[in-house]
Structures are given as C-alpha cells and as structure tokens.
N, C-alpha and C positions, 0 to 999 in steps of 0.2 A: 692802838697800837701806835708807837713812835716812828715817824718817818725819818728816816738815816740819809743824809749826805754823802755821796761818794767823794772820798779824799781825790785830792788833785795832787799828781806827782809832777815837778818841773824840771825838765831835762835840758841843761844847757850845753849846745853842741857848738864846739869852737874848732874842729879839724876839717880843712879843707879834703876833699874827697880822694887825693890822688897818692898814691905811693906808700900808706900805712894800714893797718888794721883798725885802728882807731874809729872809725866810720862805721865798721861792722860791730865795734864793742857798743858803741852808741846807740845803733840800732837794738842790741840786743838788749840792752837795757831798758828801752822803751817797750818792748815785746815781754818782757818779764813783768814790767808795771803793769801793762795791760792785764796781763794773765793773772796777776793778784787782784785783778778787779779796780785798780787806781783809774781814776780819770788822767790821761796823760797830755801834757801840754810840752810840745818839743820847740824850743829856739835855737834858732841859727844865727850865730854870731859870725858877721863878716863874710869872707870867703867861705865859708860852712854852709852857706846857701847853694853852692855848687852840687852840693851831696843831692840835691833835688834836681837838677837838670835832667829833663827827660831824654836828650838826645846822648846823654853820658855814657860809654861803654861800663860797665861795671868792673870790667876786668881791672881797671885803672884804680879803682878803690880795692883791689885784691877780693872782689866778690864773685861767685860762680856767673858764668853766663845766664842772660836772661832774668838776673836776679834783679827786683826793683821793689825790695824791702820797706822804705819809706811810703811807697805808694799804698801798702796794703793795712798800715797801722787804722786809717778810719775804718776799713771794713772788718777789723778785729776788736774795735771798742770805741771807746770813748776818747778820741784823740785829736787835737786840734795841734796845727803847724804856725809858728810865727818866724819872721825874721826882720831884719833891720830895714825899713822902709829904702832907705838910700841903695842897699843892694838889690831890693826887688824891682828898684826903677832901673837900675844899671842892668840887671838882666834882662828886663823888659826892651830896654834901647839895644841891647845885643842880639835880640832875636831868640835869647834862651828862654824855653818854655819850662816852666817849674812844675814838678809832679805836687798835685795838693791842690791848690796852689797855697801857698803861706798866706798869711794874712801880714802886711807890713806896718810894723809900729816904730816908734821913735825909741831912743834909748832910755828915755824918761818912760816911757810907756811899758815898754818891755820889762822895765825892773819892778814897776809897779805891778804886772800881770804876775812875774814869777815871785815875788814876795807874797803874794796872797795864796800861793800855793801851800800843801801842809807839809810836803818835802820838796829838796831839791838838790838836783846833782849836777855838777859840773865836770865833763869829763876832758 
C-alpha cells in the first residue's frame, strides 16, 4: 500500500475583524477545506490577527454571540495558525490574548510556508 500525504491548503487572511462579513467568509473557507480532508494553514496578515483576539466580541465581526470559530479549527482537523511576528509581538505588548495562539513568522518565512502548500487562497 502506498502512503498518501495529506494535501495542504493555505488561506491568506487579510481582513481586520470589524464591520464586515469577510472574517466569516474566511472562516467558512477554512472549515470547508477541513471538511474536504485538507490540512489547513491559515496566515493572518497585519491587523487580520485581531480576528484571533480572545477578548473581542464576535458581534463586532457580524458573528453570532458566543461564536469562536477560529478556536474550533484545531479541534476539527489538521489546522495551523500563523501571523506576522511583529503583530504577534504588538498584541503581546498590548495584553491581547490570541486564540490558538498563532505562530509568529517573518514575511519571508510566511511566503515560504504558503508557497509549499498545494492550494493557496487569498480573500
């Protein structure tokens, strides 16, 4: 029997969490990829990392009360979270607890990681 390697799906998240449904669409794409048995790598660019702020009210991102979708990804399948190392540092300095938490990467490391994936989407 030949062992198959799971395909990796990279999702580049660019939208900050306030005032749009984009953050919900990005989460839906990640959940769909997991349901199709992809390994999912989610890359939060810039202020998009604030979608992972544990203290943030989900209503600000037009999500239902109590909704913590990004936190559920790791429970649903092979999901990894990444963010720009500078933004991870800023959040830490501001006392913002991040769900996950994401692994901080430089821009070069981030690009290298997502280029190694089989599929890449940027929303």
